[in-house]
Phi, psi and omega in degrees: 000344181289340181283341185229091186296167182296324180295323177294326178293316175298319178296317181299317179294323177296313178300318180296315177301312180296322178296313177299317179297322177296318177297321176300315178296319179300311179295323175297318180293317180294320177292327176292325178300314184279345177276335186283117181268359178275337179277140172276177186296325182290322179293320178297318178296320180296312179298320182292317177297319182296319180289329181278319182286318177242078195299305185291314179294321180297313178297316180298314179293321177299316179295324178291313188281320189239019181296316184294314181291336178293319178298315181299319178293323176296317179297319180296319177299323176291316177300317176299318181294317178296321177293322176295321178294317179296318179298316180298318181295315179299319178295317178292328179289323180288325178289325176286329181294330179287339179273354173103356181255086182261350181295317179297325180291316180290327176293321177295318178298317180295320177299314179298323179291321177294325177290323179294323182280349177094003179290331179243138173281173182296320180294318178296320180296317181294321179295313182296318180295317179297319180293324178290323180280343184283000000 
């Protein structure tokens, strides 16, 4: 243990953490590139080559130049996912309503509303939903 002092151990852990964080940012940038429908293929290829050839600088410049729109695309994806979920629930409710069991549908709608208002946490919502559907 004398060959590797405690400070070097902390520095190694810090470098490992920064390396993992950089990989996370790299994958986030690459997925954002392919999610963006406003860029044409050449612009996507250019950004991708820039991020791969000059990795640290490329990711940093991408975050500076396109960070705001990156956040907007993430928020839009969340809203689209939420809208798809609501649409699915409405569709399932209408198909169940025709079979005569509307109490479960109204209970699911109430649960979703309570989750949206913040009265229920995600875990409580999932537990209540599982109990209701069981």
